[in-house]
Structures are given as C-alpha cells and as structure tokens.
DSSP file (Angstrom, degrees, kcal/mol; ACC not computed):
  #  RESIDUE AA STRUCTURE BP1 BP2  ACC     N-H-->O    O-->H-N    N-H-->O    O-->H-N    TCO  KAPPA ALPHA  PHI   PSI    X-CA   Y-CA   Z-CA
    1    1 A X              0   0    0      0, 0.0     2,-0.1     0, 0.0     0, 0.0   0.000 360.0 360.0 360.0 123.2    0.0    0.0    0.0
    2    2 A X     >  -     0   0    0      1,-0.1     4,-2.2    61,-0.0     5,-0.2  -0.245 360.0 -91.3 -82.8 178.4    1.5    3.3   -1.0
    3    3 A X  H  > S+     0   0    0      1,-0.2     4,-2.6     2,-0.2     5,-0.2   0.924 123.2  53.1 -53.5 -50.0    1.2    6.7    0.6
    4    4 A X  H  > S+     0   0    0      1,-0.2     4,-2.0     2,-0.2    -1,-0.2   0.913 111.1  46.3 -60.1 -42.5   -1.8    7.8   -1.3
    5    5 A X  H  > S+     0   0    0      1,-0.2     4,-3.1     2,-0.2    -1,-0.2   0.882 111.4  51.5 -64.6 -38.2   -3.7    4.6   -0.3
    6    6 A X  H  X S+     0   0    0     -4,-2.2     4,-2.4     2,-0.2     5,-0.2   0.867 108.7  52.2 -69.1 -32.6   -2.7    4.9    3.3
    7    7 A X  H  X S+     0   0    0     -4,-2.6     4,-1.9    -5,-0.2    -2,-0.2   0.953 114.8  41.3 -63.4 -50.1   -3.9    8.5    3.4
    8    8 A X  H  X S+     0   0    0     -4,-2.0     4,-2.6    -5,-0.2     5,-0.3   0.939 113.9  52.4 -65.4 -48.2   -7.3    7.6    2.0
    9    9 A X  H  X S+     0   0    0     -4,-3.1     4,-2.6     1,-0.2    -1,-0.2   0.911 112.4  44.8 -55.1 -48.2   -7.5    4.4    4.2
   10   10 A X  H  X S+     0   0    0     -4,-2.4     4,-1.5     2,-0.2    -1,-0.2   0.849 110.9  53.7 -69.3 -33.9   -6.8    6.4    7.5
   11   11 A X  H  <>S+     0   0    0     -4,-1.9     5,-2.3    -5,-0.2     3,-0.2   0.950 113.3  42.5 -61.2 -49.0   -9.1    9.2    6.6
   12   12 A X  H ><5S+     0   0    0     -4,-2.6     3,-2.2     1,-0.2    -2,-0.2   0.919 111.6  54.8 -66.4 -42.9  -12.0    6.8    6.0
   13   13 A X  H 3<5S+     0   0    0     -4,-2.6    -1,-0.2     1,-0.3    -2,-0.2   0.799 108.0  49.1 -58.9 -29.2  -11.1    4.8    9.1
   14   14 A X  T 3<5S-     0   0    0     -4,-1.5    -1,-0.3    -3,-0.2    -2,-0.2   0.322 116.1-117.1 -91.2   6.0  -11.3    7.9   11.2
   15   15 A X  T < 5 +     0   0    0     -3,-2.2     2,-0.4     1,-0.2    -3,-0.2   0.859  66.2 141.5  62.4  36.1  -14.7    8.8    9.6
   16   16 A X      < -     0   0    0     -5,-2.3    -1,-0.2    -6,-0.1     2,-0.2  -0.867  45.4-137.7-112.4 143.2  -13.5   12.0    8.1
   17   17 A X     >  -     0   0    0     -2,-0.4     4,-1.9     1,-0.1     5,-0.2  -0.474  32.3-108.4 -86.7 166.4  -14.4   13.5    4.7
   18   18 A X  H  > S+     0   0    0      1,-0.2     4,-2.5     2,-0.2     5,-0.1   0.868 123.9  53.8 -63.8 -34.8  -11.7   15.1    2.5
   19   19 A X  H  > S+     0   0    0      2,-0.2     4,-2.3     1,-0.2    -1,-0.2   0.850 105.2  54.0 -68.4 -33.0  -13.4   18.5    3.5
   20   20 A X  H  > S+     0   0    0      2,-0.2     4,-1.7     1,-0.2    -2,-0.2   0.921 112.2  42.5 -63.9 -44.4  -13.0   17.7    7.2
   21   21 A X  H  X S+     0   0    0     -4,-1.9     4,-2.0     2,-0.2     5,-0.2   0.922 111.8  55.4 -69.5 -43.9   -9.3   17.0    6.8
   22   22 A X  H  X>S+     0   0    0     -4,-2.5     5,-2.1     1,-0.2     4,-1.1   0.914 108.0  48.7 -54.8 -46.1   -8.8   20.0    4.6
   23   23 A X  H  <5S+     0   0    0     -4,-2.3     3,-0.2     1,-0.2    -1,-0.2   0.890 109.2  52.2 -67.2 -36.1  -10.3   22.3    7.2
   24   24 A X  H  <5S+     0   0    0     -4,-1.7    -1,-0.2     1,-0.2    -2,-0.2   0.855 117.6  38.7 -65.8 -31.4   -8.1   20.9    9.9
   25   25 A X  H  <5S-     0   0    0     -4,-2.0    -1,-0.2    -5,-0.1    -2,-0.2   0.544 107.6-124.8 -91.9  -8.2   -5.0   21.6    7.7
   26   26 A X  T  <5S+     0   0    0     -4,-1.1     2,-0.2    -3,-0.2    -3,-0.2   0.938  73.2 112.1  58.1  48.8   -6.3   24.9    6.4
   27   27 A X  S   <S-     0   0    0     -5,-2.1    -1,-0.2    -6,-0.1     2,-0.2  -0.764  72.8 -78.7-135.1-176.6   -5.9   23.7    2.8
   28   28 A X    >>  -     0   0    0     -2,-0.2     4,-1.3     1,-0.1     3,-0.8  -0.548  27.9-126.0 -90.4 151.5   -8.3   22.9    0.0
   29   29 A X  H 3> S+     0   0    0      1,-0.2     4,-2.4    -2,-0.2     5,-0.2   0.860 110.8  64.0 -58.9 -33.1  -10.2   19.7   -0.4
   30   30 A X  H 3> S+     0   0    0      1,-0.2     4,-2.3     2,-0.2    -1,-0.2   0.848  97.8  55.3 -61.9 -32.8   -8.7   19.4   -3.9
   31   31 A X  H <> S+     0   0    0     -3,-0.8     4,-2.1     2,-0.2    -1,-0.2   0.925 107.4  48.1 -66.3 -41.1   -5.2   19.0   -2.3
   32   32 A X  H  X S+     0   0    0     -4,-1.3     4,-2.5     1,-0.2    -2,-0.2   0.923 111.9  51.7 -64.6 -40.8   -6.4   16.1   -0.1
   33   33 A X  H  X S+     0   0    0     -4,-2.4     4,-1.4     1,-0.2    -2,-0.2   0.891 108.2  50.6 -59.4 -41.7   -7.9   14.6   -3.3
   34   34 A X  H  X>S+     0   0    0     -4,-2.3     5,-2.3     2,-0.2     6,-1.1   0.890 110.9  49.1 -60.2 -44.2   -4.7   15.0   -5.2
   35   35 A X  H ><5S+     0   0    0     -4,-2.1     3,-0.8     1,-0.2    -2,-0.2   0.923 110.9  49.5 -60.7 -46.0   -2.8   13.3   -2.4
   36   36 A X  H 3<5S+     0   0    0     -4,-2.5    -1,-0.2     1,-0.3    -2,-0.2   0.730 111.5  48.5 -71.3 -23.4   -5.2   10.4   -2.2
   37   37 A X  H 3<5S-     0   0    0     -4,-1.4    -1,-0.3    -5,-0.2    -2,-0.2   0.514 113.8-116.2 -89.6  -7.5   -5.0    9.9   -6.0
   38   38 A X  T <<5S+     0   0    0     -3,-0.8    -3,-0.2    -4,-0.6    -2,-0.1   0.645  81.7 122.4  80.8  15.4   -1.2   10.0   -5.9
   39   39 A X  S   <S-     0   0    0     -5,-2.3     2,-0.3    -6,-0.2    -4,-0.2   0.791  84.8  -5.6 -79.0 -28.6   -1.0   13.1   -8.1
   40   40 A X  S    S-     0   0    0     -6,-1.1     2,-0.4    -9,-0.1    -2,-0.3  -0.943  70.8-126.7-153.2 170.3    1.0   15.0   -5.4
   41   41 A X        -     0   0    0     -2,-0.3    -6,-0.1    -3,-0.1    -5,-0.0  -0.937  26.7-105.1-126.0 151.7    2.2   14.4   -1.9
   42   42 A X        -     0   0    0     -2,-0.4     2,-0.1     1,-0.1   -10,-0.0  -0.365  38.7-112.5 -66.9 151.6    1.8   16.3    1.3
   43   43 A X     >  -     0   0    0      1,-0.1     4,-2.7    -2,-0.0     3,-0.3  -0.399  37.2 -98.3 -75.8 166.4    4.9   18.2    2.5
   44   44 A X  H  > S+     0   0    0      1,-0.2     4,-2.4     2,-0.2     5,-0.2   0.840 122.3  55.8 -56.7 -38.2    6.5   17.0    5.8
   45   45 A X  H  > S+     0   0    0      1,-0.2     4,-1.8     2,-0.2    -1,-0.2   0.929 111.8  41.8 -63.1 -47.0    4.7   19.6    7.9
   46   46 A X  H  > S+     0   0    0     -3,-0.3     4,-2.9     2,-0.2    -2,-0.2   0.898 112.8  54.6 -68.3 -39.9    1.3   18.6    6.7
   47   47 A X  H  X S+     0   0    0     -4,-2.7     4,-2.6     1,-0.2    -2,-0.2   0.896 106.9  51.4 -58.1 -39.7    2.2   14.9    6.9
   48   48 A X  H  X S+     0   0    0     -4,-2.4     4,-1.4    -5,-0.2    -1,-0.2   0.935 111.0  47.0 -67.0 -42.8    3.2   15.4   10.5
   49   49 A X  H  X S+     0   0    0     -4,-1.8     4,-2.3     2,-0.2    -2,-0.2   0.903 110.9  53.6 -57.3 -43.4   -0.2   17.1   11.2
   50   50 A X  H  X S+     0   0    0     -4,-2.9     4,-3.0     1,-0.2     5,-0.2   0.916 102.7  56.1 -57.9 -46.3   -2.0   14.3    9.4
   51   51 A X  H  X>S+     0   0    0     -4,-2.6     5,-2.2     1,-0.2     4,-0.6   0.867 109.2  48.4 -59.6 -34.3   -0.4   11.7   11.5
   52   52 A X  H ><5S+     0   0    0     -4,-1.4     3,-0.6     3,-0.2    -1,-0.2   0.923 111.2  48.7 -66.0 -46.8   -1.8   13.5   14.6
   53   53 A X  H 3<5S+     0   0    0     -4,-2.3    -2,-0.2     1,-0.2    -1,-0.2   0.911 118.4  38.8 -60.2 -43.7   -5.2   13.7   13.1
   54   54 A X  H 3<5S-     0   0    0     -4,-3.0    -1,-0.2    -5,-0.1    -2,-0.2   0.442 107.7-124.9 -91.8   0.8   -5.3   10.0   12.2
   55   55 A X  T <<5 +     0   0    0     -3,-0.6     2,-0.3    -4,-0.6    -3,-0.2   0.899  67.2 126.9  59.8  43.1   -3.4    8.9   15.4
   56   56 A X      < -     0   0    0     -5,-2.2    -1,-0.2    -6,-0.2     2,-0.2  -0.918  66.8 -99.7-123.1 157.6   -0.7    7.1   13.6
   57   57 A X    >   -     0   0    0     -2,-0.3     3,-2.1     1,-0.1     4,-0.4  -0.516  31.5-120.8 -70.7 143.0    3.1    7.4   13.8
   58   58 A X  G >  S+     0   0    0      1,-0.3     3,-1.2    -2,-0.2     4,-0.4   0.805 111.1  63.5 -49.3 -37.2    4.6    9.5   11.0
   59   59 A X  G >> S+     0   0    0      1,-0.2     3,-1.0     2,-0.2     4,-1.0   0.702  83.8  79.8 -64.6 -19.4    6.7    6.5    9.9
   60   60 A X  G X4 S+     0   0    0     -3,-2.1     3,-0.6     1,-0.3    -1,-0.2   0.886  91.6  50.4 -56.1 -39.8    3.5    4.7    9.0
   61   61 A X  G <4 S+     0   0    0     -3,-1.2    -1,-0.3    -4,-0.4    -2,-0.2   0.700 112.3  45.9 -72.8 -19.0    3.3    6.7    5.7
   62   62 A X  G <4        0   0    0     -3,-1.0    -1,-0.2    -4,-0.4    -2,-0.2   0.501 360.0 360.0-103.2  -4.2    6.8    5.9    4.7
   63   63 A X    <<        0   0    0     -4,-1.0    -1,-0.2    -3,-0.6    -2,-0.1   0.446 360.0 360.0 -77.6 360.0    6.7    2.1    5.5
C-alpha cells in the first residue's frame, strides 16, 4: 500500500471527509484529493499534522 492509499484508508477509518481534513489543515479539499489519487504528496509539515489527526506514527506513511 502506497502513501496515497494509506492517506485515504486512514481518513475513512477515522470517519472523516476530505473536506474535514482540509479544514483541519487549512488547505483545499482538492489538495487532499490529489494526495489520495497519488498526483501529489503532502509536505512533511502537513504529513506530521495528518499523523496526529489520524493517530498514527509519522513513519506509517513511509513504510
């Protein structure tokens, strides 16, 4: 499972919409969508924030 799949899996597992995550990160829903489709990747700062939102270790996304 790649980063994009892990991002989508964890978001759904936590019962959040793309809009919910976007609001928490103060970014657009389209950015979340691009990450989950593998068209782009979150920067390290956003990835760190996401790991806190999803309650997973940052290394989860790199494994």
